[in-house]
C-alpha positions as CSV (number, residue, x, y, z in Angstrom):
1,M,77.9,-146.2,141.6
2,N,78.2,-148.0,144.9
3,Q,75.4,-145.6,146.2
4,W,73.2,-146.5,143.4
5,I,73.5,-150.3,144.0
6,K,72.6,-149.7,147.8
7,Q,69.6,-147.4,147.0
8,H,68.1,-150.0,144.5
9,A,69.6,-153.2,146.4
10,L,66.0,-154.5,146.7
11,T,64.9,-154.0,143.4
12,I,68.2,-155.8,142.2
13,I,67.3,-158.6,144.5
14,G,63.8,-159.0,143.2
15,I,65.2,-159.1,139.6
16,V,67.3,-162.1,140.6
17,I,64.5,-163.8,142.5
18,G,62.3,-163.2,139.8
19,G,64.7,-164.6,137.0
20,L,65.2,-167.6,139.2
21,G,61.4,-168.0,139.6
22,G,60.8,-167.7,136.0
23,F,63.5,-170.2,135.0
24,L,62.2,-172.8,137.3
25,Y,58.7,-172.2,136.3
26,W,59.7,-173.1,132.9
27,K,61.8,-176.0,133.9
28,F,59.0,-177.6,136.1
29,V,55.8,-176.3,134.8
30,G,56.6,-174.9,131.1
31,C,54.3,-175.6,128.0
32,Q,53.9,-179.0,126.8
33,S,52.5,-178.1,123.4
34,G,55.4,-175.4,122.6
35,T,52.8,-172.6,121.7
36,C,52.8,-170.8,124.8
37,P,54.5,-167.5,123.9
38,I,55.9,-166.8,127.7
39,T,56.7,-170.4,128.9
40,S,57.8,-172.2,125.9
41,S,61.1,-170.7,126.2
42,P,63.4,-170.4,128.8
43,I,64.7,-167.1,127.8
44,N,61.0,-165.5,127.7
45,S,60.1,-167.2,131.1
46,T,63.4,-165.9,132.8
47,L,63.0,-162.3,131.5
48,W,59.3,-161.8,132.3
49,G,60.0,-163.4,135.9
50,M,62.9,-160.7,136.2
51,V,60.5,-157.9,135.1
52,L,57.7,-159.1,137.4
53,G,60.3,-159.9,140.3
54,G,61.7,-156.2,139.9
55,L,58.6,-154.5,139.6
56,L,57.2,-156.5,142.8
57,F,60.2,-155.8,145.0
58,N,60.6,-152.2,143.8
59,T,57.1,-151.4,145.4
60,F,58.6,-152.1,149.0
61,E,61.5,-149.6,148.3
62,K,61.4,-146.2,150.2
63,K,62.1,-143.4,148.1
64,K,64.1,-140.6,149.2
65,E,62.4,-137.2,149.3
66,K,64.3,-134.2,147.8
């Protein structure tokens, strides 16, 4: 388990930063009318931020060749 965390540390950091960014986007920008599907809810905004942060940081991970 510890080796898996070390191997995917950059993706985990991206998920955390993306979640924080998504929440802050909802908090300070958000959706005034409440009809925006992503930014109208803090949960949706945070989850989308986590997904995008994880995907973005995952592109910088070096893959081990077998």
